[in-house]
Each structure stands twice: as C-alpha cells, then as structure tokens.
C-alpha positions in Angstrom: 186.5 55.3 216.7 186.2 58.7 217.8 189.0 60.5 219.8 187.5 63.3 221.8 189.3 66.1 223.0 188.4 68.3 225.7 188.6 71.9 226.3 190.4 74.5 228.5 187.4 73.7 231.0 185.9 70.7 230.6 187.7 67.3 231.3 187.8 63.7 229.6 185.0 62.6 232.1 182.8 65.6 230.3 183.8 64.3 226.7 182.6 60.8 227.9 179.1 62.0 228.7 178.7 63.5 225.3 179.8 60.4 223.6 178.1 57.5 225.5 175.5 58.0 223.1 177.5 56.6 220.5 178.1 53.4 221.9 174.8 51.8 221.0 175.3 52.4 217.5 178.9 50.6 217.3 180.8 54.1 217.5 183.8 53.8 220.0 185.3 56.7 221.5 188.5 57.6 223.4 188.4 60.4 225.8 191.4 62.5 226.4 192.2 65.9 227.6 193.8 68.9 226.2 197.5 69.7 226.9 197.7 71.4 230.6 194.2 70.4 231.5 193.3 67.7 234.2 195.3 64.7 234.0 197.4 65.7 230.8 201.0 64.4 231.0 202.3 67.9 229.5 201.7 71.5 229.5 200.6 73.3 226.3 203.2 74.3 224.2 203.8 74.9 220.2 204.5 71.0 219.6 201.9 69.7 222.7 199.7 68.0 220.0 202.7 65.0 220.2 200.8 63.7 223.1 197.8 62.4 220.7 200.5 60.4 218.9 200.6 57.4 221.5 196.8 57.8 221.4 196.7 57.1 217.4 199.5 54.7 218.0 197.4 52.6 220.5 194.0 52.7 218.7 195.6 51.3 215.2 197.5 48.6 217.1 194.3 47.1 218.2 192.7 44.5 216.6 189.2 45.5 217.3 189.4 48.9 215.8 189.5 49.7 212.0 192.8 52.2 211.8 191.2 53.6 208.7 188.0 54.8 210.2 189.5 57.0 213.4 188.5 60.2 213.8 188.9 63.7 216.1 186.6 65.6 217.4 187.6 68.5 220.0 185.6 71.5 221.3 186.9 75.0 222.1 190.7 74.6 223.0 190.2 70.9 222.2 189.4 71.9 218.8 192.8 73.7 218.3 194.3 70.4 219.2 192.0 68.9 216.7 192.9 71.2 213.9 196.6 70.6 214.6 196.1 67.0 214.5 194.2 67.4 210.7 197.8 68.6 209.8 200.3 66.6 211.8 198.3 63.0 211.7 196.4 63.8 208.4 197.9 60.3 207.1 196.3 58.1 210.0 193.2 60.1 210.5 189.7 59.7 208.4 188.6 62.9 209.5 188.7 65.9 212.0 186.1 68.1 213.5 187.2 71.3 215.1 184.4 72.7 217.0 184.8 76.2 218.0 188.3 76.3 217.9 191.1 78.6 219.3 192.3 80.5 216.2 194.7 82.9 215.5 193.2 86.1 217.3 193.2 83.7 220.3 196.9 84.2 220.9 196.6 87.9 219.9 197.4 90.7 222.7 194.6 92.5 221.9 192.1 89.6 222.3 194.3 87.9 225.1 194.5 90.7 227.5 191.0 92.1 227.5 189.4 88.3 227.2 191.4 87.6 230.9 188.3 90.1 232.3 185.0 89.0 231.0 181.7 88.4 232.7 181.2 85.9 229.8 183.8 83.6 231.1 182.8 81.8 234.3 185.8 80.6 235.6 188.9 82.8 236.7 190.7 82.6 233.8 194.0 84.2 234.6 194.8 80.8 236.9 193.5 78.7 234.3 195.6 80.0 231.9 198.7 79.8 233.9 198.3 76.4 234.7 197.5 75.1 230.8 200.7 77.0 229.6 202.9 75.7 232.5 203.4 78.8 234.5 204.8 77.8 238.1 203.6 81.3 239.3 201.2 81.0 242.3 198.0 82.8 242.2 196.5 81.7 245.2 197.6 84.8 247.1 196.2 87.2 244.5 192.6 88.3 244.3 190.4 87.0 241.9 189.7 89.0 238.7 187.1 91.5 239.3 185.5 91.9 236.1 183.5 94.7 236.9 186.3 97.0 238.4 188.6 96.3 235.3 186.6 97.8 231.9 188.5 98.0 228.5 189.4 101.3 227.2 187.1 102.7 224.7 
C-alpha cells in the first residue's frame, strides 16, 4: 500500500493518475491531499501531519492490507508531510519517499519573500500560500503578482 500525498498545486486526482500504473502489479494506493489544499479537512500548521494518522489507522485496520507494507510517497509540498511522517509514524510505516520536499530554506524569509515573485511558478503564489496556511485575507480585490515589475534587489 502506498499513501500518495499531493503537493501545493496538485490534488489527489493528480496523484491517482500517477499511481494507477501500480494496480496491475498488485500494489494499492491511497491518494490524499496536503493540508490546506483541495479537500483537506485542515490547514497547514506545525502539527497538520496528524490528519494522516487517521488514514494510517484506517489502512492498518483493513484485513486486505498488509499493515507491515505501508509506504508513503510525497512530491514537493507533499514530500514535506511525507518527511514528517517518516518521524511521527516511523513505527507503522515500512518506508517513506520524500521527492523534492520543502526544506528549511522554504520557511526562511530570504527564500519565501522573493519566491512569491518568480516566473518559474505558474500560479499566483500569494493566494495559494494564504489558502494553504489558513489566512482569511481576501486576495480577490488585489491585483495579481506582476513578476516582471517586481525584481529582487541585487
């Protein structure tokens, strides 16, 4: 069983498309979103990995799943949660793959601020971050980020 965690800009449906290839090989998957994204029941915070405890509880209770062969895979922001689960759920997981996780620099002002204004990010990053972390601030009345006008200081 692979628990697949989506990233900031992907959803469980994207994860499902990726993992469907495992089914013919007898490997099941459970696709779930990162906290603060899609249909996640909670916003991202320091203990949001707790939402995955219920998923693992459910899976280990199923008679058709080998409780000793449950893995977690996360990509991007999902990899951050996968890495946390490697620590918090280590006794119940056979392994964890954290593919391109958000690491310590992601949470630092010298990265985070300038990252809001990059052409490499295809979405409007500020509203995405505000939603994930639970801000109730409205961004609908603000102009969208203008990466070409906002440049990092040299």
